C-alpha positions in Angstrom: -11.0 17.4 0.9 -9.3 14.7 -1.2 -7.0 12.5 0.9 -3.7 11.4 -0.6 -2.0 8.1 0.1 0.8 8.6 2.6 4.2 7.8 1.2 6.7 5.4 2.9 8.9 7.3 5.5 6.9 10.5 4.9 6.6 12.5 8.2 3.3 13.8 9.4 4.3 17.3 8.5 5.4 16.4 5.0 2.2 14.5 4.4 0.0 17.4 5.7 1.9 19.9 3.6 1.6 17.8 0.4 -2.0 17.0 0.9 -3.1 20.6 1.6 -1.1 21.9 -1.3 -2.6 19.3 -3.7 -6.1 20.3 -2.5 -5.4 24.0 -3.0 -4.1 23.4 -6.5 -7.1 21.2 -7.5 -9.5 23.7 -6.0 -10.9 21.1 -3.6 -10.0 23.7 -1.0 -11.5 26.5 -3.1 -10.5 30.2 -3.0 -12.4 31.9 -0.3 -13.1 28.7 1.7 -12.4 28.4 5.4 -10.4 25.6 6.9 -10.0 24.3 10.4 -6.8 23.0 11.8 -8.7 20.6 14.0 -10.9 19.3 11.2 -7.9 18.9 8.8 -6.0 16.9 11.5 -8.9 14.6 12.0 -9.4 14.0 8.3 -5.8 13.2 7.7 -5.4 11.1 10.9 -2.7 13.4 12.3 -2.2 15.4 15.4 -2.7 19.2 15.2 1.1 20.0 15.3 2.1 18.8 11.8 -1.1 20.4 10.4 -0.4 23.7 12.1 3.2 23.6 10.8 2.0 23.0 7.3 -0.4 25.9 7.4 2.3 28.2 8.8 4.6 27.2 5.9 1.8 28.0 3.4 1.0 31.2 5.0 4.5 32.4 4.3 3.7 32.5 0.6 0.2 34.0 1.3 -1.7 30.9 0.0 -3.3 30.4 3.5 -4.5 33.2 5.7 -4.1 32.2 9.4 -6.4 34.0 11.8 -5.7 33.2 15.5 -8.7 31.7 17.4 -10.6 31.5 14.1 -10.7 29.3 11.1 -8.0 29.9 8.5 -8.9 31.0 5.0 -7.8 30.0 1.5 -7.4 33.5 -0.1 -9.2 34.6 -3.2 -7.0 34.6 -6.3 -4.9 37.8 -6.5 -3.6 38.3 -10.0 -0.6 40.3 -8.6 0.5 37.1 -6.8 -0.2 35.0 -9.9 1.9 37.3 -11.9 4.7 37.3 -9.3 4.7 33.5 -9.4 4.7 33.4 -13.2 7.5 36.0 -13.3 9.7 33.8 -11.1 8.9 30.7 -13.0 9.6 32.4 -16.3 13.0 33.6 -15.3 14.0 30.2 -14.0 12.4 27.9 -16.5 13.6 29.9 -19.5 17.2 29.5 -18.2 16.6 25.8 -17.5 15.3 25.3 -21.1 18.5 26.8 -22.4 20.6 24.5 -20.2 18.6 21.5 -21.3 19.6 22.2 -24.9 23.2 21.6 -23.8 22.7 18.8 -21.3 19.8 16.6 -22.5 20.7 13.2 -23.8 18.7 10.7 -25.9 17.3 9.0 -22.7 16.2 12.4 -21.3 14.4 13.2 -24.6 12.7 9.8 -24.6 11.4 10.3 -21.0 10.1 13.8 -22.0 8.4 12.3 -25.0 6.8 9.5 -23.0 5.4 12.0 -20.6 3.9 14.0 -23.6 2.3 10.8 -24.9 0.6 10.3 -21.6 -0.5 14.0 -21.6 -2.2 13.5 -24.9 -4.1 10.5 -23.6 -5.4 12.4 -20.6 -6.2 15.5 -22.5 -8.2 13.6 -25.0 -10.3 12.1 -22.2 -10.1 15.4 -20.2 -8.9 14.1 -16.9 -7.7 17.5 -15.7 -6.2 16.2 -12.4 -4.0 13.6 -14.0 -3.0 16.0 -16.7 -1.9 18.6 -14.2 0.3 15.9 -12.5 1.9 15.0 -15.8 2.4 18.7 -16.6 4.2 19.2 -13.3 6.3 16.1 -13.9 7.3 17.4 -17.3 8.5 20.7 -15.9 10.2 18.8 -13.0 12.1 16.7 -15.6 13.4 19.8 -17.3 14.9 21.0 -14.0 16.4 17.5 -13.3 18.0 17.3 -16.7 19.6 20.7 -16.0 20.8 19.5 -12.6 18.5 22.0 -10.9 16.1 19.6 -9.1 16.5 21.4 -5.8 15.5 24.7 -7.4 12.3 23.1 -8.7 11.5 21.9 -5.2 12.1 25.4 -3.7 9.7 27.2 -6.0 6.7 24.8 -5.5 5.0 26.8 -2.7 5.0 30.2 -4.4 3.9 28.4 -7.6 0.6 27.5 -5.9 -0.7 30.9 -6.9 0.0 30.2 -10.6 -1.0 26.6 -10.3 -4.6 27.4 -9.2 -5.0 29.4 -12.4 -3.6 26.6 -14.5 -6.2 24.2 -13.0 -9.0 26.5 -13.9 -7.7 27.1 -17.4 -7.6 23.3 -17.9 -11.1 22.9 -16.5 -12.8 25.7 -18.4 -10.8 25.9 -21.6 -9.6 22.6 -23.1 -6.4 23.9 -24.5 -4.5 21.5 -26.7 -1.9 24.2 -27.3 -0.4 23.4 -23.9 0.6 19.9 -25.1 1.8 21.3 -28.4 4.0 23.7 -26.5 5.7 20.7 -24.8 6.1 18.9 -28.2 7.7 22.0 -29.7 9.9 22.6 -26.7 11.3 19.1 -26.7 12.0 19.4 -30.4 13.9 22.7 -29.8 15.9 20.9 -27.0 16.7 18.0 -29.4 17.9 20.5 -32.0 19.9 22.3 -29.3 18.2 25.6 -30.4 18.5 27.6 -27.2 16.8 30.7 -28.7 13.7 28.7 -29.7 13.6 26.9 -26.4 13.6 30.1 -24.4 10.9 31.7 -26.6 8.7 28.6 -26.4 9.0 28.4 -22.6 8.1 32.1 -22.3 5.1 31.6 -24.6 4.0 28.5 -22.7 4.1 30.2 -19.3 2.2 33.2 -20.6 -0.8 31.2 -21.9 -2.8 31.8 -18.8 -3.0 35.5 -19.7 -4.9 34.6 -22.8 -7.7 33.0 -20.8 -7.9 35.6 -18.0 -11.2 37.0 -19.0 -12.7 33.5 -19.6 -11.5 32.4 -16.1 -13.0 35.4 -14.4 -16.3 34.8 -16.2 -16.4 31.1 -15.4 -15.3 31.5 -11.7 -16.1 35.1 -10.6 -16.4 33.9 -6.9 -12.7 32.9 -6.9 -11.1 36.2 -7.7 -10.5 39.4 -5.8 
C-alpha cells in the first residue's frame, strides 16, 4: 500500500479514509484483494479505531466488504455499480457545467486552462497517477465555480467505483481524447454555450464505455 503524507490538523480517521480511498482508486489495493484492519493500522501508524471507522464508511458504498473475524475484501468491479456511479456524476456534472457557463469569470477560466496545461504534460510522459489527480482537481474546480463544492465532496465515496475504471482506462488505453474533452468544455464555458457544455460533459463521462471490452481483456481478474 502507498502511504500518503498526513496533512496538518488531519485526524486519524480522515487520514485513514483518504489513504485507503487513494489506494483503491490507484489499484494498489486491487479488486479482489484482502485487507487486514490490524495490518493497515500498523502501516499507517494509527490505532485500529480510525481504520475500522474508515472501512465501515467505505463499506456503506460497497467498495469494501467487511467480514467479521476475517480479513475484509476489496470487491471485484461490478459494472452495475460503475454505471450507478457514472449516472449520478452525469446528472450532477452536466448541471454544474451549465451553471459554470453563467458563473465562470476570467480567473476561473485561467485556473481551468492551467490545470489542462499540466494534464498535457503528464499525459505526454504518461504519469497516470498524477494525471488522475489533475483530472479530479479539474472536476472539483467546476463544482467550486458553480458554488457546489460540498456536493463534490459528498459524491467522492460512491465515485470510487467509477474512478477505478478511469484508472484502468488511463493505464491500458492512453486516451488523449480525455484532455481534449476538457479543452472543448472550457471553451464552451467561455462562450457561455450551455447546450454544448452539457453535451461535452455527458460525452466525457461516457468515454469509459468505449473501452469496456479492452479493460476486461487487459484486467480479467478485476471484474465480476
